[in-house]
py3Dmol code that shows the C-alpha trace and the ligand (Angstrom):
import py3Dmol

protein = """\
ATOM      1  CA  LYS A   1     172.956 100.675  -1.143  1.00  0.00           C
ATOM      2  CA  LEU A   2     176.649 100.836  -0.383  1.00  0.00           C
ATOM      3  CA  PRO A   3     177.644  98.455   2.422  1.00  0.00           C
ATOM      4  CA  ILE A   4     179.749 100.232   5.052  1.00  0.00           C
ATOM      5  CA  VAL A   5     181.375  99.366   8.366  1.00  0.00           C
ATOM      6  CA  ILE A   6     181.915 102.141  10.925  1.00  0.00           C
ATOM      7  CA  LEU A   7     184.799 102.034  13.421  1.00  0.00           C
ATOM      8  CA  ILE A   8     184.464 103.988  16.679  1.00  0.00           C
ATOM      9  CA  SER A   9     186.148 104.274  20.064  1.00  0.00           C
ATOM     10  CA  GLY A  10     183.760 106.435  22.051  1.00  0.00           C
ATOM     11  CA  ARG A  11     180.489 108.284  22.008  1.00  0.00           C
ATOM     12  CA  GLY A  12     179.786 107.664  18.370  1.00  0.00           C
ATOM     13  CA  SER A  13     177.907 110.845  17.533  1.00  0.00           C
ATOM     14  CA  ASN A  14     179.264 110.800  13.973  1.00  0.00           C
ATOM     15  CA  MET A  15     178.351 107.125  13.645  1.00  0.00           C
ATOM     16  CA  LEU A  16     174.820 107.891  14.855  1.00  0.00           C
ATOM     17  CA  ALA A  17     174.426 110.820  12.479  1.00  0.00           C
ATOM     18  CA  ILE A  18     175.362 108.502   9.600  1.00  0.00           C
ATOM     19  CA  ALA A  19     173.246 105.570  10.823  1.00  0.00           C
ATOM     20  CA  GLU A  20     170.204 107.800  11.330  1.00  0.00           C
ATOM     21  CA  ARG A  21     170.495 109.262   7.846  1.00  0.00           C
ATOM     22  CA  ALA A  22     170.888 105.743   6.450  1.00  0.00           C
ATOM     23  CA  ALA A  23     167.831 104.550   8.384  1.00  0.00           C
ATOM     24  CA  ASN A  24     165.611 107.378   7.153  1.00  0.00           C
ATOM     25  CA  GLY A  25     166.729 106.999   3.559  1.00  0.00           C
ATOM     26  CA  GLU A  26     168.766 110.208   3.282  1.00  0.00           C
ATOM     27  CA  LEU A  27     172.033 108.326   2.742  1.00  0.00           C
ATOM     28  CA  PRO A  28     172.245 105.425   0.247  1.00  0.00           C
ATOM     29  CA  VAL A  29     174.278 103.189   2.542  1.00  0.00           C
ATOM     30  CA  GLU A  30     173.691 100.080   4.612  1.00  0.00           C
ATOM     31  CA  VAL A  31     175.539 100.082   7.945  1.00  0.00           C
ATOM     32  CA  ARG A  32     176.619  96.454   8.116  1.00  0.00           C
ATOM     33  CA  ALA A  33     178.359  96.778  11.496  1.00  0.00           C
ATOM     34  CA  VAL A  34     179.768  99.154  14.081  1.00  0.00           C
ATOM     35  CA  ILE A  35     183.075  97.963  15.519  1.00  0.00           C
ATOM     36  CA  SER A  36     184.950  99.423  18.500  1.00  0.00           C
ATOM     37  CA  ASP A  37     188.331  98.817  20.074  1.00  0.00           C
ATOM     38  CA  LYS A  38     186.636  99.647  23.404  1.00  0.00           C
ATOM     39  CA  ALA A  39     183.977  97.229  24.646  1.00  0.00           C
ATOM     40  CA  ASP A  40     182.381  99.974  26.771  1.00  0.00           C
ATOM     41  CA  ALA A  41     182.161 102.596  24.021  1.00  0.00           C
ATOM     42  CA  ALA A  42     178.814 104.366  24.413  1.00  0.00           C
ATOM     43  CA  GLY A  43     178.364 104.279  20.654  1.00  0.00           C
ATOM     44  CA  LEU A  44     178.168 100.480  20.630  1.00  0.00           C
ATOM     45  CA  ALA A  45     175.047 100.482  22.807  1.00  0.00           C
ATOM     46  CA  ALA A  46     173.535 103.242  20.701  1.00  0.00           C
ATOM     47  CA  ALA A  47     174.179 101.248  17.506  1.00  0.00           C
ATOM     48  CA  ALA A  48     172.748  98.081  19.042  1.00  0.00           C
ATOM     49  CA  ALA A  49     169.622 100.055  19.981  1.00  0.00           C
ATOM     50  CA  MET A  50     169.238 100.787  16.256  1.00  0.00           C
ATOM     51  CA  ASN A  51     169.530  97.056  15.516  1.00  0.00           C
ATOM     52  CA  ILE A  52     172.934  97.469  13.905  1.00  0.00           C
ATOM     53  CA  PRO A  53     175.316  94.536  14.486  1.00  0.00           C
ATOM     54  CA  THR A  54     178.112  95.532  16.869  1.00  0.00           C
ATOM     55  CA  ARG A  55     181.473  94.017  17.717  1.00  0.00           C
ATOM     56  CA  SER A  56     184.369  94.985  19.941  1.00  0.00           C
ATOM     57  CA  LEU A  57     187.968  93.939  19.620  1.00  0.00           C
ATOM     58  CA  SER A  58     190.335  95.013  22.392  1.00  0.00           C
ATOM     59  CA  ALA A  59     193.971  95.587  21.546  1.00  0.00           C
ATOM     60  CA  ARG A  60     194.920  94.220  24.972  1.00  0.00           C
ATOM     61  CA  GLU A  61     194.433  90.692  23.721  1.00  0.00           C
ATOM     62  CA  PHE A  62     197.112  91.124  21.050  1.00  0.00           C
ATOM     63  CA  PRO A  63     200.896  91.357  21.392  1.00  0.00           C
ATOM     64  CA  ASP A  64     201.436  94.253  18.987  1.00  0.00           C
ATOM     65  CA  ARG A  65     199.771  96.610  16.551  1.00  0.00           C
ATOM     66  CA  PRO A  66     200.273  94.593  13.331  1.00  0.00           C
ATOM     67  CA  THR A  67     198.788  91.472  14.938  1.00  0.00           C
ATOM     68  CA  TYR A  68     195.789  93.423  16.238  1.00  0.00           C
ATOM     69  CA  ASP A  69     195.302  95.070  12.879  1.00  0.00           C
ATOM     70  CA  VAL A  70     195.281  91.712  11.061  1.00  0.00           C
ATOM     71  CA  ALA A  71     192.472  90.544  13.357  1.00  0.00           C
ATOM     72  CA  LEU A  72     190.637  93.853  13.000  1.00  0.00           C
ATOM     73  CA  ALA A  73     190.920  93.727   9.200  1.00  0.00           C
ATOM     74  CA  ALA A  74     189.525  90.177   9.189  1.00  0.00           C
ATOM     75  CA  LEU A  75     186.624  91.233  11.396  1.00  0.00           C
ATOM     76  CA  VAL A  76     185.837  94.248   9.223  1.00  0.00           C
ATOM     77  CA  GLN A  77     186.189  92.165   6.036  1.00  0.00           C
ATOM     78  CA  SER A  78     183.744  89.571   7.365  1.00  0.00           C
ATOM     79  CA  PHE A  79     181.011  92.206   6.818  1.00  0.00           C
ATOM     80  CA  GLU A  80     182.192  92.787   3.223  1.00  0.00           C
ATOM     81  CA  PRO A  81     182.063  96.597   3.283  1.00  0.00           C
ATOM     82  CA  GLU A  82     182.769  98.701   0.228  1.00  0.00           C
ATOM     83  CA  LEU A  83     183.673 101.628   2.467  1.00  0.00           C
ATOM     84  CA  VAL A  84     185.266 101.713   5.920  1.00  0.00           C
ATOM     85  CA  VAL A  85     184.235 104.792   7.917  1.00  0.00           C
ATOM     86  CA  LEU A  86     186.487 105.883  10.779  1.00  0.00           C
ATOM     87  CA  ALA A  87     184.355 107.915  13.179  1.00  0.00           C
ATOM     88  CA  GLY A  88     186.362 108.764  16.269  1.00  0.00           C
ATOM     89  CA  PHE A  89     188.385 105.558  16.046  1.00  0.00           C
ATOM     90  CA  MET A  90     191.323 106.567  18.192  1.00  0.00           C
ATOM     91  CA  ARG A  91     193.954 104.106  17.019  1.00  0.00           C
ATOM     92  CA  ILE A  92     196.600 104.482  14.364  1.00  0.00           C
ATOM     93  CA  LEU A  93     196.067 101.877  11.648  1.00  0.00           C
ATOM     94  CA  SER A  94     199.034  99.949  10.319  1.00  0.00           C
ATOM     95  CA  PRO A  95     199.943  99.850   6.607  1.00  0.00           C
ATOM     96  CA  GLY A  96     198.613  96.290   6.364  1.00  0.00           C
ATOM     97  CA  PHE A  97     195.126  97.349   7.442  1.00  0.00           C
ATOM     98  CA  ILE A  98     195.138 100.320   5.099  1.00  0.00           C
ATOM     99  CA  ALA A  99     196.305  98.137   2.189  1.00  0.00           C
ATOM    100  CA  THR A 100     193.457  95.684   2.815  1.00  0.00           C
ATOM    101  CA  PHE A 101     190.932  98.480   2.260  1.00  0.00           C
ATOM    102  CA  ALA A 102     192.991 100.599  -0.116  1.00  0.00           C
ATOM    103  CA  ASP A 103     191.087 103.549  -1.609  1.00  0.00           C
ATOM    104  CA  ARG A 104     188.035 102.971   0.558  1.00  0.00           C
ATOM    105  CA  ILE A 105     188.722 104.285   4.047  1.00  0.00           C
ATOM    106  CA  LEU A 106     187.468 107.714   5.112  1.00  0.00           C
ATOM    107  CA  ASN A 107     188.249 109.578   8.338  1.00  0.00           C
ATOM    108  CA  ILE A 108     186.903 112.676  10.041  1.00  0.00           C
ATOM    109  CA  HIS A 109     189.328 114.892  11.906  1.00  0.00           C
ATOM    110  CA  PRO A 110     188.459 117.828  14.180  1.00  0.00           C
ATOM    111  CA  SER A 111     190.674 120.507  12.615  1.00  0.00           C
ATOM    112  CA  LEU A 112     191.278 122.301   9.351  1.00  0.00           C
ATOM    113  CA  LEU A 113     193.962 119.898   8.145  1.00  0.00           C
ATOM    114  CA  PRO A 114     196.860 120.165   7.531  1.00  0.00           C
ATOM    115  CA  LEU A 115     196.645 122.179  10.764  1.00  0.00           C
ATOM    116  CA  TYR A 116     196.665 120.180  14.000  1.00  0.00           C
ATOM    117  CA  ARG A 117     197.137 116.564  13.132  1.00  0.00           C
ATOM    118  CA  GLY A 118     196.854 114.267  16.143  1.00  0.00           C
ATOM    119  CA  LEU A 119     195.093 114.995  19.423  1.00  0.00           C
ATOM    120  CA  HIS A 120     193.683 117.982  21.378  1.00  0.00           C
ATOM    121  CA  THR A 121     192.921 119.945  18.240  1.00  0.00           C
ATOM    122  CA  HIS A 122     190.393 122.323  19.845  1.00  0.00           C
ATOM    123  CA  ARG A 123     192.758 123.204  22.687  1.00  0.00           C
ATOM    124  CA  ARG A 124     195.590 123.800  20.250  1.00  0.00           C
ATOM    125  CA  ALA A 125     193.461 126.054  18.030  1.00  0.00           C
ATOM    126  CA  LEU A 126     192.372 128.080  21.078  1.00  0.00           C
ATOM    127  CA  GLU A 127     195.916 128.338  22.398  1.00  0.00           C
ATOM    128  CA  ALA A 128     197.142 129.536  19.027  1.00  0.00           C
ATOM    129  CA  GLY A 129     194.497 132.282  19.020  1.00  0.00           C
ATOM    130  CA  ASP A 130     193.011 131.049  15.744  1.00  0.00           C
ATOM    131  CA  VAL A 131     189.904 132.874  14.584  1.00  0.00           C
ATOM    132  CA  LEU A 132     188.922 130.004  12.304  1.00  0.00           C
ATOM    133  CA  HIS A 133     188.770 126.328  13.226  1.00  0.00           C
ATOM    134  CA  GLY A 134     186.792 123.417  11.853  1.00  0.00           C
ATOM    135  CA  CYS A 135     186.853 119.844  10.656  1.00  0.00           C
ATOM    136  CA  SER A 136     188.001 117.798   7.686  1.00  0.00           C
ATOM    137  CA  VAL A 137     187.072 114.560   5.941  1.00  0.00           C
ATOM    138  CA  HIS A 138     189.945 112.813   4.178  1.00  0.00           C
ATOM    139  CA  PHE A 139     190.870 109.510   2.624  1.00  0.00           C
ATOM    140  CA  VAL A 140     193.090 107.438   4.868  1.00  0.00           C
ATOM    141  CA  THR A 141     196.583 106.683   3.637  1.00  0.00           C
ATOM    142  CA  GLU A 142     199.668 105.631   5.541  1.00  0.00           C
ATOM    143  CA  GLU A 143     200.413 109.223   6.513  1.00  0.00           C
ATOM    144  CA  LEU A 144     198.678 109.927   9.843  1.00  0.00           C
ATOM    145  CA  ASP A 145     195.880 112.500   9.343  1.00  0.00           C
ATOM    146  CA  GLY A 146     197.623 113.250   6.052  1.00  0.00           C
ATOM    147  CA  GLY A 147     195.578 111.549   3.331  1.00  0.00           C
ATOM    148  CA  PRO A 148     193.924 113.491   0.498  1.00  0.00           C
ATOM    149  CA  LEU A 149     191.358 115.987   1.752  1.00  0.00           C
ATOM    150  CA  VAL A 150     187.770 115.775   0.531  1.00  0.00           C
ATOM    151  CA  ILE A 151     185.668 118.355   2.377  1.00  0.00           C
ATOM    152  CA  GLN A 152     186.081 120.835   5.210  1.00  0.00           C
ATOM    153  CA  SER A 153     183.788 123.020   7.275  1.00  0.00           C
ATOM    154  CA  GLN A 154     185.064 126.225   8.829  1.00  0.00           C
ATOM    155  CA  VAL A 155     183.853 127.243  12.277  1.00  0.00           C
ATOM    156  CA  LYS A 156     184.462 130.707  13.735  1.00  0.00           C
ATOM    157  CA  VAL A 157     186.135 130.779  17.124  1.00  0.00           C
ATOM    158  CA  LEU A 158     184.039 133.041  19.369  1.00  0.00           C
ATOM    159  CA  PRO A 159     185.288 135.210  22.225  1.00  0.00           C
ATOM    160  CA  GLY A 160     184.986 133.192  25.422  1.00  0.00           C
ATOM    161  CA  ASP A 161     185.000 129.828  23.647  1.00  0.00           C
ATOM    162  CA  SER A 162     186.212 126.881  25.709  1.00  0.00           C
ATOM    163  CA  GLU A 163     187.308 123.530  24.369  1.00  0.00           C
ATOM    164  CA  SER A 164     183.832 122.172  25.029  1.00  0.00           C
ATOM    165  CA  THR A 165     181.822 125.008  23.433  1.00  0.00           C
ATOM    166  CA  LEU A 166     184.092 125.048  20.401  1.00  0.00           C
ATOM    167  CA  SER A 167     184.131 121.274  19.968  1.00  0.00           C
ATOM    168  CA  ALA A 168     180.334 121.139  20.231  1.00  0.00           C
ATOM    169  CA  ARG A 169     179.981 123.546  17.297  1.00  0.00           C
ATOM    170  CA  VAL A 170     182.640 121.698  15.294  1.00  0.00           C
ATOM    171  CA  GLN A 171     180.904 118.373  15.917  1.00  0.00           C
ATOM    172  CA  GLN A 172     177.650 119.637  14.413  1.00  0.00           C
ATOM    173  CA  GLN A 173     179.588 120.414  11.259  1.00  0.00           C
ATOM    174  CA  GLU A 174     181.324 117.024  11.383  1.00  0.00           C
ATOM    175  CA  HIS A 175     177.984 115.274  11.189  1.00  0.00           C
ATOM    176  CA  ARG A 176     177.008 117.333   8.164  1.00  0.00           C
ATOM    177  CA  ILE A 177     180.213 117.081   6.105  1.00  0.00           C
ATOM    178  CA  TYR A 178     180.832 113.400   6.890  1.00  0.00           C
ATOM    179  CA  SER A 179     177.380 112.536   5.595  1.00  0.00           C
ATOM    180  CA  GLN A 180     178.072 114.622   2.487  1.00  0.00           C
ATOM    181  CA  ALA A 181     181.373 112.840   1.765  1.00  0.00           C
ATOM    182  CA  ILE A 182     179.815 109.403   2.305  1.00  0.00           C
ATOM    183  CA  ASP A 183     176.915 110.327   0.052  1.00  0.00           C
ATOM    184  CA  TRP A 184     179.345 111.308  -2.719  1.00  0.00           C
ATOM    185  CA  PHE A 185     181.285 108.062  -2.272  1.00  0.00           C
ATOM    186  CA  ALA A 186     178.136 105.928  -2.227  1.00  0.00           C
ATOM    187  CA  ARG A 187     176.946 107.522  -5.469  1.00  0.00           C
ATOM    188  CA  GLY A 188     180.292 106.867  -7.150  1.00  0.00           C
ATOM    189  CA  ARG A 189     181.098 110.575  -7.350  1.00  0.00           C
ATOM    190  CA  LEU A 190     184.067 110.496  -4.946  1.00  0.00           C
ATOM    191  CA  LYS A 191     187.151 108.330  -5.487  1.00  0.00           C
ATOM    192  CA  LEU A 192     190.747 108.007  -4.413  1.00  0.00           C
ATOM    193  CA  ARG A 193     192.937 107.579  -7.466  1.00  0.00           C
ATOM    194  CA  GLU A 194     196.673 108.160  -7.951  1.00  0.00           C
ATOM    195  CA  GLN A 195     196.904 109.292  -4.320  1.00  0.00           C
ATOM    196  CA  ARG A 196     194.413 112.106  -4.911  1.00  0.00           C
ATOM    197  CA  ALA A 197     190.747 112.645  -4.149  1.00  0.00           C
ATOM    198  CA  TRP A 198     188.551 112.940  -7.248  1.00  0.00           C
ATOM    199  CA  LEU A 199     185.050 114.378  -7.266  1.00  0.00           C
ATOM    200  CA  ASP A 200     182.954 113.948 -10.409  1.00  0.00           C
ATOM    201  CA  ASP A 201     186.048 112.832 -12.370  1.00  0.00           C
ATOM    202  CA  ARG A 202     188.052 115.918 -11.463  1.00  0.00           C
ATOM    203  CA  PRO A 203     190.978 115.836  -9.043  1.00  0.00           C
ATOM    204  CA  LEU A 204     190.378 118.054  -6.018  1.00  0.00           C
ATOM    205  CA  GLU A 205     193.133 120.679  -5.900  1.00  0.00           C
ATOM    206  CA  ALA A 206     191.787 121.702  -2.493  1.00  0.00           C
ATOM    207  CA  PRO A 207     189.032 120.335  -0.265  1.00  0.00           C
ATOM    208  CA  VAL A 208     185.461 121.396  -0.923  1.00  0.00           C
ATOM    209  CA  ILE A 209     184.552 123.985   1.731  1.00  0.00           C
ATOM    210  CA  GLN A 210     181.001 123.539   2.895  1.00  0.00           C
TER     211      GLN A 210
END
"""
ligand_1 = """\
18
GAR
C 185.153 113.497 16.611
O 185.190 114.861 16.960
C 186.220 113.167 15.602
O 186.483 114.237 14.734
C 187.402 112.897 16.476
O 186.869 112.189 17.567
C 185.547 112.641 17.806
C 184.650 111.452 17.967
O 183.366 111.852 18.361
N 188.392 112.124 15.785
C 189.689 112.237 15.992
O 190.177 112.989 16.811
C 190.542 111.341 15.122
N 191.925 111.603 15.371
P 182.133 110.884 18.188
O 182.529 109.547 18.820
O 181.026 111.543 18.941
O 181.842 110.756 16.722
"""
view = py3Dmol.view(width=600, height=400)
view.addModel(protein, "pdb")
view.setStyle({"model": 0}, {"cartoon": {"style": "trace"}})
view.addModel(ligand_1, "xyz")
view.setStyle({"model": 1}, {"stick": {}})
view.zoomTo()
view.show()
């Protein structure tokens, strides 16, 4: 089983979807730890209830981002993961952190990247009048929300959708496509090489739509 560490900041529904699939044998991974930058993240308690080791590391105790990220990288590394899974981890990671885990950090983002990098993606899609929205899994590189795309799910925007109804439908898809991407990685089918995502030894010209 592939050892992974999951980083969260909040509710942790993606983390739980992954941990539950790992626990019931659907995903060939071992969740070594769940780590949060927020001590009160609801996801930490949920992970602990599943007997997964949890840690929190608050940025307030550190003078700047690079110093925090050195400590965070050391904490993550202490669990010896082969994949670092960002699941609603709401901090930008510095180049030093990314270099420590080069080629083995995945992120989920609630938009059809390259549309809507950053925050408030559902609101921005609604305000733009988009008929199609969704979510993306990508490898993490130094470019914020800009690393090579792996898989996307498209979600229709319905008349009368609010941020909360739309985000709820997108989140269901997040849980599905993140598990798929992690499954591919764990089975050695998905790699980051030469700054591109490769699936089954072929470079992805575009993300898999699923
Ligand atoms: C998810 O929707 C994820 O896509 C988003 O945060 C949410 C976390 O939910 N991530 C980002 O916006 C990253 N910039 P969760 O804690 O229930 O998994």
